[in-house]
N, C-alpha and C positions, 0 to 999 in steps of 0.2 A: 306870200311871207316868205324874207329870207333863210335859206339852209343856215343853221349853226356849222363853223367850221372848226373841226379840232386845231392842233398845234399846226401837225403839216401844211394843211390850208390857210391857216389866217397866214403863217410863212409866207408861202405862196403867192397870196393877196398883198402883202407887204412890199413886192417887187415892183407891183406896176401904181403904187400912189406917190404922192408928192414926198420931198424929204421932211417937210414939217411932219405931214402925220408921223412915217417913221421914227424922229424925235418923238413923239409923244408916246409912243409904243415901246421904249428903246429896249426895254424888260424883255419883252415876247420879242424883239427881235435877237435880244443876246441867247435866249434861251434856243432859237432856231440853229444859231450859228455853232452850235455845242453840240447835236444833232449827227449823226454819221449812218451812211447811209448801208445796207446790206444787198451785197449783191445774189443773194439765193435765200430761199428759206430750205430747211431740210424735210424731204418727204417720207411718209413711212416706210419702214424696216422692209427691206427686200428678205424673200423665204431662205430660211438659214438651208445650206445644202447639205447632206447627206455623205458620212464616207462611205466608201465601199462595204466595211461593216456592217453600216445599219445606222451607225452612232452620227448626232447632226455635230454637224463641225461649227465650234462655235467659233465666235467672231470678239473682238477685244471688249470686255466690260459685257454689258445690257445694249450696246449702240449699233449700229448699221451702217455699211457704207453708203453716202451721200450721193443722191439718184443723180443730183445736180453741185456744180462747183458750190464750195464756199471757201468764201476768202478767209485767211488766218485776219484778227483783230488783233489790237494791242492787248485785249482782255484773253486773247488766245481762241481755241477752237472749243465745239461742243466735248461733253465728257465723251471720252472712247475714241477720240482724233487728237491727231498732233500736225503738228503744223510743219509742213513739206518747206523745201528749196525753192520750189517755185510758188509759194506763197496761198497755197490753197490746202484746208485740211483736210488731211487723210486718214486711213487706217492703219498705216506702220510706215516707220522709215529703215527700222532695225527688227530684227527675229526677236529680240528681246521686248519688242514693245506689244509681239503677238502672244507671250508666255506658254505654257506648259499646258497647250490644249492641242485638238487633233487635227490644226490649222497652224501647227507653230512656225512656219515660213514666212517672208515678209517678201513679195513678188514687188523685184525692184525696180518694175516698170509700171504698173500697175498701183502699187503701195498697199496690195491686200492682204491677207493672213491667208496662207495657202497651206495644203498638207506638205508638197513636196514644190522641187525644183528644180533638182537633180538625184541623181542615187546616191549620193553624200548624203542624201536628208534621209532617206528611209535606214529604218535600225531591220536586223532580223527580227521577226520570220519573215518579213516583207522588205528585203532590200531592194526591188528595184521602183523608180518613180513612174506611173502613165502618164505620161503629158497632154495635156487636152492644146489643140493650137490656138483655140480659139474663146475659151476661158477657164484661165488657168486656177478658178475656185473648183474645179472639176479634177483636177490632177488627183490625183493616189498612190500610196505608197501599195504594193502586189508581190505576190510570193513568186510569179511565173511570166514568162514572156515567150520560153519556148519552151520543147522538152529538154535541151541543153540546161536551164535551170535548174530541172528537177532530178531527183535520185533514190536510190536506196527502194524501201517499198512503195515509195510513188514517184513514178519514174515520166506519168505524162503530166503535161503541161494543160489543163481545160480551160480553153480561151475565153468562153464564158463568164468565168469566174476569175481567173487569170491565179489559179490556186494549183500545188502539186496533186496527184491523184492517182492510185493505184488502176482506176479504169482507162482504158486507150479511149483516143480520140479518132484516130486512123492505122489502118496498119501499119505504117512506118512506125509505129510505140510499140508492135511486134515482134518476135525474134524467139529462135530455137524449134521448141518442138508444137509450141501454138502462135506461130507467122501472123494469124489474122482479125482483125477487131471484127468482133460481134457489133456493130452497131446499135442492137436492141441492147442488148446487156452492157456495155462497152466493157467486156471483158475478152485477153485473146483466147483465142480458141484456134483448134487445129484444121478447120474447115467450116465453111461455110456451103458448100456444094462437090458434088463426085470430081471435077475435075481439077479442085484443091489438093487431091490425093494422089497417091502415087499409085503405082499399077499393081504393088502386091496387096493392098490393101483400098481397093479403089472403091469404096463407097464411103460417103457422108452422114454419120447416122447425125438425124435430126434433133434427137433429144440429146446427148452428149456434144456432139458438133466434134468428133472424132472419128479418123477414117479405120474403118473396119472392113472385114472381107465379106460380108454379106449383111445382108438384110431380112430377105427371104427367101426359097427353095430358087427362085427363079434368078437369082445374085448370083448363084455357087454353079461351078463347071457340070458337066453332064457327069451324072452318077454321084454326086455328093448332097447332099441336106444342108440346109444350114441350121445351126442351131444359136436359133436367135437367142436367149439369153447371153451366150458368150461373142456374138455377132461371128460364127469362124464358120466354113465348111469342113465338113467331115461327112463320113462313107455311109455311117448311121445314127439315128439316134432310140433305135429298138430291133428287135432282129426280124420284123415284118420286111425290112429294108434289106434285108441281107439274101439274095436270092443264088448263092454258088451252095453245090450240094459239098463243096468238102469244107465251105464257111458258112454255116448259117446261121451262127448265132451274133451276135452285137454286142462288145464289150462295154458295156456302160459303169460298172461298180469300179469304185475308187480305189477301191482296198485288193481289187486283183491286179497282180502285175501285166503291163503289156500297154500298146496305146489305146488310152480311153477312144469310143466310139468309132471303130474299126469291127468288120465282119472276121471272124475268127472261128475254128473248126471245135474247140470247146470251150468253157467256160469253166467248167467243175468234171469230175471224173466222171458223173453220170451222163453227161453226152457222149461219153465217148464207149460206152456198152453195148452191146449187140451190134458192133462195128465191123464186119469181119474184114482180117487183114490189117487190121488198125489196132495197136495198142489200146489197155485198157486207159491208161493214166493221160489225163491232161495236165500238160506241159503250159502252166499261166505265164510264163514268159513271152512266149506264143501264139500260144492258143492253139497247139496243134495236139493229136492224140499220140499218144508214144507207148514204148512198151515200157521205158524206166526214168526213174527220174534221176538215180543216186545207183553206184554196186549194189546195193542190198536189194535192188529190186530183178538182180538178175541169178541167173543161174548157177550153182555152184560147181560149176563144171569152169578147166581151163580155155576150151573155145568160146565160152560167156557168161563170163564174168565180172567183165568190164562195160557200164552202160557207156556208149559213145556219145557225140553229142547228136548222132542221128536218132536221138529216144532208142536205137536197137541195144542189144543184147551184144558184145563182143569178144574176143579174145585181148584187146590192150585198146588203148587209145594213146599212150606215151608207155618209154620206156621203162618206167618204174612200175609198170602193172605187167613187165614180162619176169 
């Protein structure tokens, strides 16, 4: 049984037959002559691109760019496409044909709508165009390309996201009292190791990342101990660490004048009692047992009426005492 032919098949069959047969079916031939061939069909739309902000980059209308070339016809191009000077159906010829979307710029070479082509296409707060050399659809407006593009409270450019941040990526982004970037926390710190610290504060505190005098007694000079809470080397923390007979007390009370955490002769008058040859009053400014603190502690005699700097009574300490 001979298969039935559609109008295309019938037209092809007619070309190999006699002229008489052609005349007999002239109406069919006339219909074939009016057909117009198509260069290619439109394939399914490609997946939509995503912008750096995560938004789907829409294309013109609901159409996708042709996967194969579609030639313009007298009837124009499919919905969502326009005719280029090359005779092909394309996504755009001008920016206006891209509309007010996340891809508002027409690529003059590929005739597709993209996010940007130059920095001029990118408004604040993302004023720079990151261009993909092989796929312009991947172009994106970004906030920064280097630290020079950032400032204020966000001086560092995070190159993984191209955004300005307060967190550092490298020590070159740190300065002043915190010149080193802690890669774990992305925060500028004073030190990460002892070698980052100056001689006078040669230890790096691993908790605060600051240079300190000591971390324990072993990191202090001989004869000193570490005041761990303050990270500072001192002479004493309690009186058990004061071995001198003349300075057996550790000054630790903040309400007492004198250098804290130093070994002194006395803290109160009770420390001066029953010490032959030493005064009975404690001069807290230097922790010494003295005979007087002021003139009222001296005898009412010309030879010992004035309290001298030594803490003993004497005839005078200045002309006005005479």
